[in-house]
N, CA, C and O atoms as a DFTB+ gen file, in Angstrom:
624 C
 N C O
     1  1     218.429      13.563      42.021
     2  2     218.380      14.642      43.233
     3  2     217.555      16.159      42.908
     4  3     217.811      16.845      41.918
     5  1     216.620      16.483      43.855
     6  2     216.301      17.850      43.770
     7  2     217.276      18.913      44.195
     8  3     216.879      20.075      44.281
     9  1     218.492      18.607      44.460
    10  2     219.234      19.587      45.398
    11  2     218.619      19.853      46.888
    12  3     219.326      20.525      47.639
    13  1     217.954      19.605      47.150
    14  2     217.054      19.434      48.587
    15  2     218.029      18.578      50.016
    16  3     218.431      17.416      50.079
    17  1     218.117      19.360      50.704
    18  2     218.761      18.799      51.993
    19  2     218.000      17.658      52.230
    20  3     216.796      17.857      52.390
    21  1     218.543      16.115      52.314
    22  2     217.510      15.264      53.237
    23  2     218.130      14.306      54.273
    24  3     217.486      13.412      54.822
    25  1     219.458      14.569      54.502
    26  2     220.360      13.888      55.522
    27  2     220.247      14.661      56.733
    28  3     220.410      15.845      56.435
    29  1     220.074      14.541      57.761
    30  2     220.141      15.337      58.823
    31  2     220.766      13.976      60.218
    32  3     220.156      12.991      60.635
    33  1     221.950      14.415      60.541
    34  2     222.379      13.346      61.887
    35  2     221.293      13.381      62.975
    36  3     220.917      12.354      63.540
    37  1     220.812      14.583      63.241
    38  2     220.259      14.511      64.426
    39  2     218.560      14.156      64.062
    40  3     217.774      14.236      65.005
    41  1     218.139      13.849      62.972
    42  2     216.891      13.370      62.940
    43  2     216.995      11.699      62.142
    44  3     216.123      11.206      61.425
    45  1     218.195      11.130      62.490
    46  2     218.172       9.910      61.861
    47  2     218.463       9.579      60.565
    48  3     218.235       8.435      60.170
    49  1     218.947      10.437      59.822
    50  2     219.265      10.311      58.728
    51  2     218.035      11.218      57.697
    52  3     218.419      11.479      56.557
    53  1     217.075      11.526      57.963
    54  2     216.100      12.026      57.375
    55  2     215.788      13.777      58.131
    56  3     215.571      13.908      59.336
    57  1     215.827      14.928      57.185
    58  2     215.089      15.887      57.662
    59  2     213.930      15.769      58.155
    60  3     213.123      15.047      57.570
    61  1     213.597      16.382      59.235
    62  2     212.111      16.547      58.954
    63  2     211.659      17.842      59.834
    64  3     211.903      18.289      60.954
    65  1     210.780      18.233      58.583
    66  2     210.583      20.213      59.075
    67  2     209.695      20.374      59.848
    68  3     209.589      21.408      60.507
    69  1     208.310      18.701      59.978
    70  2     207.797      19.065      61.244
    71  2     208.377      19.232      62.969
    72  3     208.176      19.878      63.997
    73  1     209.251      18.099      62.374
    74  2     209.974      17.840      63.786
    75  2     210.630      18.989      64.601
    76  3     210.493      19.215      65.803
    77  1     211.518      19.796      63.513
    78  2     212.259      21.268      63.543
    79  2     211.436      22.110      64.190
    80  3     211.713      22.687      65.241
    81  1     210.176      22.217      63.436
    82  2     209.327      23.735      64.174
    83  2     208.715      23.235      64.853
    84  3     208.075      24.125      65.414
    85  1     208.352      22.045      65.347
    86  2     207.567      22.096      66.774
    87  2     208.231      21.973      67.872
    88  3     207.733      22.219      68.970
    89  1     209.596      21.523      67.673
    90  2     210.529      21.897      68.617
    91  2     210.772      23.150      68.908
    92  3     210.666      23.530      70.074
    93  1     211.170      24.078      67.812
    94  2     211.172      25.401      67.926
    95  2     209.888      26.092      68.630
    96  3     209.929      26.797      69.639
    97  1     208.773      25.751      67.906
    98  2     207.410      26.350      68.564
    99  2     207.553      25.910      69.889
   100  3     207.393      26.844      70.674
   101  1     207.814      24.746      70.475
   102  2     207.787      24.244      72.013
   103  2     208.713      25.133      72.843
   104  3     208.309      25.611      73.903
   105  1     209.890      25.353      72.405
   106  2     210.752      26.212      72.975
   107  2     210.368      27.787      73.250
   108  3     210.608      28.373      74.305
   109  1     209.707      28.377      72.067
   110  2     209.554      29.605      71.917
   111  2     208.082      29.364      73.233
   112  3     208.107      29.862      74.358
   113  1     207.416      28.860      72.910
   114  2     206.379      28.577      74.210
   115  2     206.708      28.700      75.602
   116  3     206.269      29.478      76.449
   117  1     207.462      27.891      75.670
   118  2     208.478      27.362      76.901
   119  2     208.665      28.791      77.557
   120  3     208.133      29.103      78.622
   121  1     209.638      29.791      76.665
   122  2     210.105      30.726      77.135
   123  2     208.977      32.053      76.811
   124  3     209.138      33.049      77.517
   125  1     208.431      32.072      76.307
   126  2     207.050      33.373      76.541
   127  2     206.447      33.131      77.948
   128  3     206.324      34.006      78.805
   129  1     205.885      31.108      78.148
   130  2     205.380      31.561      79.381
   131  2     205.841      31.528      80.210
   132  3     205.060      31.287      81.130
   133  1     207.448      31.718      80.700
   134  2     208.060      31.917      81.746
   135  2     207.817      33.305      81.717
   136  3     207.281      33.860      82.676
   137  1     208.237      34.049      80.482
   138  2     208.263      35.739      80.835
   139  2     206.909      36.038      81.346
   140  3     206.752      36.693      82.377
   141  1     206.101      35.653      80.771
   142  2     204.302      36.014      80.913
   143  2     204.154      35.618      82.445
   144  3     203.664      36.485      83.169
   145  1     204.509      34.449      83.003
   146  2     203.875      34.168      84.284
   147  2     203.714      35.375      85.378
   148  3     202.639      35.602      85.934
   149  1     204.664      35.968      85.570
   150  2     204.537      37.306      86.307
   151  2     203.631      37.967      86.003
   152  3     203.312      38.618      86.999
   153  1     202.710      38.300      84.799
   154  2     201.473      38.847      84.844
   155  2     200.235      37.632      84.641
   156  3     199.177      37.813      84.038
   157  1     200.649      36.429      85.276
   158  2     199.591      35.551      85.570
   159  2     198.740      34.814      84.277
   160  3     197.671      34.219      84.410
   161  1     199.424      34.988      83.102
   162  2     198.437      34.110      81.702
   163  2     199.804      33.524      80.876
   164  3     200.973      33.901      80.795
   165  1     199.243      32.719      80.470
   166  2     200.425      31.683      79.453
   167  2     200.551      32.040      77.738
   168  3     199.761      32.759      77.126
   169  1     201.444      31.520      77.302
   170  2     201.666      32.531      75.865
   171  2     200.403      32.297      75.248
   172  3     199.683      33.280      75.070
   173  1     199.893      30.860      74.790
   174  2     198.926      30.815      74.268
   175  2     197.396      31.843      74.657
   176  3     196.523      32.235      73.882
   177  1     197.521      32.022      75.983
   178  2     196.425      32.491      76.409
   179  2     196.655      34.073      75.950
   180  3     195.853      34.688      75.249
   181  1     197.638      34.505      76.365
   182  2     197.767      35.789      75.599
   183  2     197.749      36.183      74.051
   184  3     197.467      37.242      73.490
   185  1     198.184      34.848      73.537
   186  2     197.900      35.046      71.639
   187  2     196.720      35.190      71.219
   188  3     196.416      35.797      70.192
   189  1     195.818      34.540      72.121
   190  2     194.259      34.249      71.841
   191  2     193.963      35.959      71.983
   192  3     193.651      36.770      71.111
   193  1     194.233      36.164      73.668
   194  2     193.329      37.404      73.904
   195  2     193.832      38.900      72.793
   196  3     193.096      39.757      72.303
   197  1     195.280      38.749      72.691
   198  2     195.587      39.460      71.481
   199  2     194.698      39.568      70.217
   200  3     193.942      40.491      69.914
   201  1     194.941      38.491      69.589
   202  2     194.089      38.187      68.283
   203  2     192.802      39.149      68.360
   204  3     192.571      40.124      67.646
   205  1     191.936      38.570      69.524
   206  2     190.577      38.930      69.652
   207  2     190.940      40.522      70.160
   208  3     190.326      41.354      69.493
   209  1     191.588      40.945      70.934
   210  2     191.715      42.585      70.457
   211  2     191.481      43.010      69.223
   212  3     190.517      43.658      68.813
   213  1     192.672      42.503      68.488
   214  2     192.838      43.028      67.265
   215  2     191.830      42.691      66.002
   216  3     191.837      43.336      64.953
   217  1     191.107      41.758      66.231
   218  2     190.413      41.239      65.078
   219  2     189.106      41.419      65.754
   220  3     188.618      40.385      66.212
   221  1     188.454      42.492      65.907
   222  2     186.996      42.665      66.369
   223  2     185.889      41.791      65.192
   224  3     186.008      41.382      64.037
   225  1     184.726      41.795      66.299
   226  2     183.607      40.846      65.486
   227  2     184.163      39.700      64.665
   228  3     183.830      39.649      63.481
   229  1     184.913      38.844      65.121
   230  2     185.202      37.397      64.711
   231  2     184.184      36.448      64.971
   232  3     183.698      36.456      66.102
   233  1     183.809      35.710      64.216
   234  2     183.425      34.337      65.016
   235  2     184.477      33.464      64.928
   236  3     185.511      33.752      64.324
   237  1     184.250      32.165      65.619
   238  2     185.241      31.258      65.650
   239  2     186.134      30.943      64.805
   240  3     187.365      30.975      64.816
   241  1     185.107      30.535      63.830
   242  2     185.766      30.343      62.466
   243  2     186.834      30.808      61.804
   244  3     187.745      30.184      61.260
   245  1     186.616      32.122      61.911
   246  2     187.332      32.887      61.277
   247  2     188.848      33.311      61.866
   248  3     189.900      33.463      61.246
   249  1     188.467      33.486      63.751
   250  2     189.582      33.521      64.616
   251  2     190.302      32.139      64.183
   252  3     191.478      32.267      63.841
   253  1     189.853      31.064      64.156
   254  2     190.622      30.205      64.176
   255  2     191.395      29.824      62.477
   256  3     192.370      29.085      62.345
   257  1     190.845      30.363      61.595
   258  2     191.551      30.427      60.580
   259  2     192.551      31.440      60.743
   260  3     193.595      31.215      60.130
   261  1     192.500      32.566      61.455
   262  2     193.367      33.712      61.550
   263  2     194.674      33.011      62.123
   264  3     195.783      33.091      61.595
   265  1     194.340      32.237      63.411
   266  2     195.704      31.774      64.037
   267  2     195.885      30.330      63.631
   268  3     196.557      29.646      64.403
   269  1     195.400      29.758      62.558
   270  2     196.071      28.481      62.364
   271  2     195.652      27.697      63.298
   272  3     196.414      26.788      63.624
   273  1     194.365      27.815      63.977
   274  2     194.279      26.470      65.097
   275  2     192.956      26.078      64.740
   276  3     192.086      26.897      64.442
   277  1     192.776      24.782      64.765
   278  2     191.613      23.984      64.173
   279  2     190.175      24.416      65.463
   280  3     190.292      25.095      66.483
   281  1     189.083      23.823      64.993
   282  2     188.200      23.937      66.011
   283  2     188.058      23.676      67.192
   284  3     187.525      24.466      67.971
   285  1     188.610      22.259      67.611
   286  2     188.328      21.881      68.868
   287  2     189.613      22.251      69.802
   288  3     189.539      22.269      71.031
   289  1     190.359      22.434      69.341
   290  2     191.943      23.472      70.132
   291  2     191.556      24.528      70.400
   292  3     191.677      24.916      71.562
   293  1     190.788      25.588      69.139
   294  2     190.155      26.528      69.578
   295  2     188.734      26.924      70.480
   296  3     188.375      28.028      70.891
   297  1     188.161      25.752      70.601
   298  2     187.083      25.659      71.487
   299  2     187.614      25.542      72.878
   300  3     187.081      26.147      73.808
   301  1     188.648      24.779      73.033
   302  2     189.155      24.203      74.442
   303  2     189.847      25.978      74.726
   304  3     189.505      26.780      75.595
   305  1     190.792      26.121      73.742
   306  2     191.358      27.196      74.733
   307  2     190.556      28.471      75.031
   308  3     190.949      29.107      76.009
   309  1     189.389      29.007      74.287
   310  2     188.396      29.561      74.443
   311  2     187.405      29.538      75.729
   312  3     186.770      30.481      76.201
   313  1     187.460      28.178      76.159
   314  2     186.748      27.660      77.155
   315  2     187.523      28.071      78.532
   316  3     187.000      28.495      79.562
   317  1     188.923      27.832      78.276
   318  2     189.726      28.371      79.367
   319  2     189.336      29.722      79.706
   320  3     188.709      30.057      80.711
   321  1     189.766      30.473      78.770
   322  2     189.331      31.879      78.872
   323  2     188.147      32.381      79.269
   324  3     188.109      33.465      79.853
   325  1     187.176      31.760      79.042
   326  2     185.604      31.753      79.431
   327  2     185.419      31.734      80.821
   328  3     184.811      32.573      81.487
   329  1     186.038      30.622      81.251
   330  2     186.081      30.619      82.716
   331  2     186.921      31.287      83.686
   332  3     186.844      30.950      84.867
   333  1     187.688      32.165      83.328
   334  2     188.409      32.907      83.762
   335  2     187.555      34.382      83.750
   336  3     187.851      35.256      84.565
   337  1     186.865      34.505      83.117
   338  2     186.227      35.717      82.393
   339  2     186.520      36.842      81.639
   340  3     186.194      38.028      81.592
   341  1     187.253      36.055      81.061
   342  2     188.417      37.089      80.066
   343  2     187.875      37.282      78.566
   344  3     188.426      38.068      77.795
   345  1     186.681      36.460      78.178
   346  2     185.851      36.479      77.289
   347  2     184.851      36.089      77.385
   348  3     184.592      35.434      78.395
   349  1     183.728      36.332      76.283
   350  2     182.492      36.463      75.809
   351  2     181.698      36.267      74.767
   352  3     181.715      37.025      73.797
   353  1     180.999      35.338      74.847
   354  2     180.308      35.004      73.338
   355  2     179.260      36.397      73.510
   356  3     178.717      36.832      74.526
   357  1     179.206      37.035      71.691
   358  2     178.414      38.010      71.831
   359  2     177.684      37.908      70.385
   360  3     178.198      37.236      69.490
   361  1     176.407      38.634      70.186
   362  2     176.107      38.385      68.961
   363  2     176.497      39.441      67.912
   364  3     176.437      40.656      68.101
   365  1     176.971      38.732      66.596
   366  2     177.974      39.212      65.961
   367  2     176.741      40.453      65.227
   368  3     175.595      40.678      65.617
   369  1     177.603      41.171      63.910
   370  2     176.538      42.120      63.418
   371  2     175.240      41.216      62.393
   372  3     174.203      41.638      61.882
   373  1     175.899      39.773      62.403
   374  2     174.735      39.172      61.594
   375  2     173.754      38.231      63.083
   376  3     174.215      37.474      63.937
   377  1     173.255      38.395      63.007
   378  2     172.524      38.149      64.658
   379  2     172.123      36.385      64.451
   380  3     171.541      35.656      65.254
   381  1     172.650      36.060      63.133
   382  2     172.307      34.383      63.423
   383  2     174.317      34.060      63.510
   384  3     174.772      32.917      63.469
   385  1     174.832      34.784      63.578
   386  2     176.585      34.388      64.032
   387  2     177.040      34.628      65.569
   388  3     176.670      35.772      65.832
   389  1     177.483      34.234      66.359
   390  2     178.343      34.448      67.506
   391  2     179.715      34.567      67.511
   392  3     180.485      33.694      67.111
   393  1     180.036      35.665      67.971
   394  2     181.294      35.818      68.042
   395  2     182.164      36.061      69.314
   396  3     181.482      36.457      70.259
   397  1     183.221      35.953      69.528
   398  2     183.593      35.856      70.956
   399  2     184.244      37.093      71.112
   400  3     184.705      37.377      70.006
   401  1     184.558      38.113      72.059
   402  2     184.860      39.461      72.411
   403  2     185.273      39.164      73.671
   404  3     184.744      38.233      74.277
   405  1     186.513      40.097      74.364
   406  2     187.190      40.434      75.161
   407  2     186.566      41.239      76.391
   408  3     186.364      42.434      76.174
   409  1     186.198      40.693      77.790
   410  2     185.556      41.134      78.505
   411  2     186.316      42.465      78.977
   412  3     187.355      42.675      78.351
   413  1     186.006      43.355      79.918
   414  2     186.757      44.037      80.685
   415  2     187.775      43.604      81.323
   416  3     188.890      44.123      81.347
   417  1     187.325      42.364      82.015
   418  2     188.481      41.707      82.730
   419  2     189.700      41.338      81.829
   420  3     190.819      41.439      82.332
   421  1     189.573      40.920      80.540
   422  2     190.241      39.990      79.751
   423  2     190.959      41.498      79.087
   424  3     192.182      41.437      78.961
   425  1     190.417      42.579      78.739
   426  2     191.362      43.644      78.543
   427  2     192.281      44.518      79.272
   428  3     193.078      45.332      78.805
   429  1     192.017      44.189      80.610
   430  2     192.951      44.566      81.552
   431  2     193.907      43.630      81.506
   432  3     195.099      43.938      81.518
   433  1     193.488      42.413      81.450
   434  2     194.653      41.078      81.508
   435  2     195.822      41.336      80.768
   436  3     196.971      41.175      81.182
   437  1     195.390      41.857      79.347
   438  2     196.242      41.771      78.226
   439  2     197.028      42.880      78.599
   440  3     198.237      42.862      78.830
   441  1     196.131      44.015      78.649
   442  2     196.854      45.264      79.105
   443  2     198.132      44.974      80.122
   444  3     199.279      45.375      79.924
   445  1     197.660      44.154      81.305
   446  2     198.768      44.279      82.269
   447  2     200.016      43.401      81.621
   448  3     201.196      43.750      81.628
   449  1     199.431      42.071      81.013
   450  2     200.602      41.228      80.334
   451  2     201.529      41.933      79.114
   452  3     202.650      41.446      78.967
   453  1     201.131      43.066      78.214
   454  2     201.809      43.564      77.340
   455  2     203.040      44.083      77.466
   456  3     203.661      44.281      76.422
   457  1     203.855      44.519      79.124
   458  2     205.044      44.850      78.844
   459  2     205.853      43.497      79.139
   460  3     207.024      43.492      78.762
   461  1     205.265      42.138      79.890
   462  2     206.206      41.439      79.878
   463  2     206.491      40.806      78.596
   464  3     207.542      40.314      78.186
   465  1     205.398      40.911      78.067
   466  2     205.228      40.235      76.371
   467  2     206.411      41.028      75.402
   468  3     207.143      40.406      74.633
   469  1     206.463      42.739      75.614
   470  2     207.223      42.891      74.913
   471  2     208.533      42.705      75.416
   472  3     209.398      42.356      74.613
   473  1     208.900      42.915      76.880
   474  2     210.406      42.322      77.424
   475  2     210.639      40.893      76.988
   476  3     211.819      40.547      76.933
   477  1     209.753      40.044      76.683
   478  2     210.228      38.799      76.070
   479  2     210.475      38.806      74.841
   480  3     211.318      38.014      74.419
   481  1     209.851      39.641      74.006
   482  2     210.152      39.629      72.703
   483  2     211.424      40.357      72.420
   484  3     212.057      39.992      71.429
   485  1     211.978      41.527      73.291
   486  2     213.187      42.159      72.820
   487  2     214.084      41.228      73.890
   488  3     215.104      41.842      74.206
   489  1     214.001      40.151      74.417
   490  2     214.969      39.371      75.212
   491  2     215.505      38.716      73.677
   492  3     216.708      38.556      73.472
   493  1     214.743      38.458      72.920
   494  2     214.294      36.937      71.818
   495  2     215.220      38.061      70.676
   496  3     216.342      37.833      70.223
   497  1     214.731      38.757      70.524
   498  2     215.471      40.043      69.678
   499  2     216.768      39.767      69.846
   500  3     217.447      39.112      69.056
   501  1     217.174      40.293      70.953
   502  2     218.333      40.777      71.148
   503  2     219.626      39.883      71.212
   504  3     220.814      40.166      71.367
   505  1     218.762      38.362      70.982
   506  2     219.875      37.257      70.683
   507  2     220.066      37.131      69.290
   508  3     220.693      36.133      68.937
   509  1     219.721      37.813      68.524
   510  2     219.852      37.962      66.497
   511  2     220.597      39.290      66.209
   512  3     220.539      40.398      66.741
   513  1     221.179      38.884      65.377
   514  2     221.726      40.205      64.120
   515  2     220.805      40.787      63.777
   516  3     219.785      40.544      64.423
   517  1     220.703      41.664      62.798
   518  2     219.995      42.167      62.250
   519  2     219.701      41.179      61.163
   520  3     218.548      40.935      60.806
   521  1     220.570      40.716      60.736
   522  2     220.632      39.996      59.168
   523  2     219.937      38.492      59.919
   524  3     219.413      37.746      59.092
   525  1     219.901      38.066      61.214
   526  2     219.380      36.696      61.200
   527  2     217.783      37.302      61.644
   528  3     216.893      36.453      61.597
   529  1     217.436      38.510      62.007
   530  2     216.217      38.496      62.289
   531  2     215.429      38.862      61.181
   532  3     214.207      38.717      61.144
   533  1     216.165      39.367      60.217
   534  2     215.419      39.079      58.485
   535  2     215.163      38.295      58.284
   536  3     213.997      37.930      58.135
   537  1     216.375      37.497      58.157
   538  2     215.904      35.825      57.803
   539  2     215.527      34.968      58.381
   540  3     215.400      33.876      57.827
   541  1     215.241      35.129      59.572
   542  2     214.017      34.386      60.138
   543  2     212.442      34.526      59.777
   544  3     211.591      33.643      59.670
   545  1     212.331      36.062      59.611
   546  2     210.961      36.336      59.070
   547  2     210.855      36.088      57.700
   548  3     209.705      36.073      57.259
   549  1     211.598      35.928      57.067
   550  2     211.751      35.569      55.715
   551  2     211.268      34.131      55.713
   552  3     210.134      33.772      55.399
   553  1     212.129      33.463      56.049
   554  2     211.928      32.298      56.237
   555  2     210.588      31.597      56.663
   556  3     210.102      30.721      55.948
   557  1     209.911      32.049      58.008
   558  2     208.999      31.692      58.382
   559  2     207.729      32.247      57.278
   560  3     206.631      31.693      57.227
   561  1     208.092      33.376      56.468
   562  2     206.884      33.688      55.987
   563  2     207.053      32.707      54.207
   564  3     206.051      32.569      53.506
   565  1     208.277      32.214      53.814
   566  2     208.633      30.978      52.945
   567  2     207.795      29.777      53.482
   568  3     206.784      29.305      52.963
   569  1     208.462      29.351      54.706
   570  2     207.674      27.918      55.272
   571  2     205.863      28.372      55.197
   572  3     205.260      27.829      54.271
   573  1     205.291      29.020      55.826
   574  2     203.853      29.432      55.444
   575  2     203.500      29.377      54.329
   576  3     202.525      28.648      54.144
   577  1     203.889      29.845      53.520
   578  2     203.457      29.822      51.851
   579  2     203.436      28.104      51.486
   580  3     202.456      27.482      51.076
   581  1     204.968      27.487      51.795
   582  2     204.922      26.279      51.427
   583  2     204.341      25.198      52.171
   584  3     204.627      24.053      51.819
   585  1     203.493      25.399      53.242
   586  2     202.453      24.387      54.157
   587  2     201.539      24.628      53.362
   588  3     201.020      23.686      52.763
   589  1     201.136      25.857      53.164
   590  2     199.972      26.076      52.220
   591  2     199.828      25.281      50.934
   592  3     199.162      24.263      50.743
   593  1     200.664      26.025      50.018
   594  2     200.809      25.274      48.844
   595  2     200.878      23.544      49.131
   596  3     200.176      22.828      48.418
   597  1     201.631      23.005      50.054
   598  2     201.608      21.654      50.126
   599  2     199.859      21.127      50.485
   600  3     199.280      20.232      49.868
   601  1     199.461      21.671      51.246
   602  2     198.214      21.400      51.750
   603  2     197.259      21.300      50.663
   604  3     196.446      20.376      50.711
   605  1     197.232      22.210      49.576
   606  2     196.464      22.656      48.583
   607  2     197.109      21.478      47.456
   608  3     196.708      21.433      46.293
   609  1     198.222      20.496      48.032
   610  2     198.407      19.740      46.668
   611  2     197.968      18.040      47.486
   612  3     198.175      17.050      46.783
   613  1     197.468      17.848      48.727
   614  2     197.429      16.843      49.477
   615  2     196.790      16.031      48.925
   616  3     197.407      14.966      48.935
   617  1     195.768      15.949      48.386
   618  2     194.683      15.034      47.353
   619  2     195.758      14.580      45.943
   620  3     195.808      13.486      45.381
   621  1     196.316      15.463      45.727
   622  2     196.515      14.899      44.576
   623  2     198.348      13.886      44.632
   624  3     198.745      13.273      43.641
């Protein structure tokens, strides 16, 4: 026995990190979707606009890696944002590469949605003690490192 927890009544006797994290991610998305609805934007759309605003001159591959999104999901999400007029493809620093950039309308949408996003974050944060907040971030960082290491070992 390696000392790791392997039993959990809620998952039929086996702990499943995937099921637990996906459930939490769905609940977080639903919460942020509800909070951002007043701004006419969904959580996934907001996150993508925010990433594009932060990461200037990123190609789709780099953007996908930054967000932990596969190429198909990223392309599908960008298509919706293009149709709304919030993003556009532009020439990158290297003329052979296309980058995705916010349009003026996309920057306005992001700016208008930020207050709702901040309020959502504050509501979420207010439900935790300082210790719980710090532990959550520590756990998320640990999980990210662990899944990256597991992915490196998957062939072995």
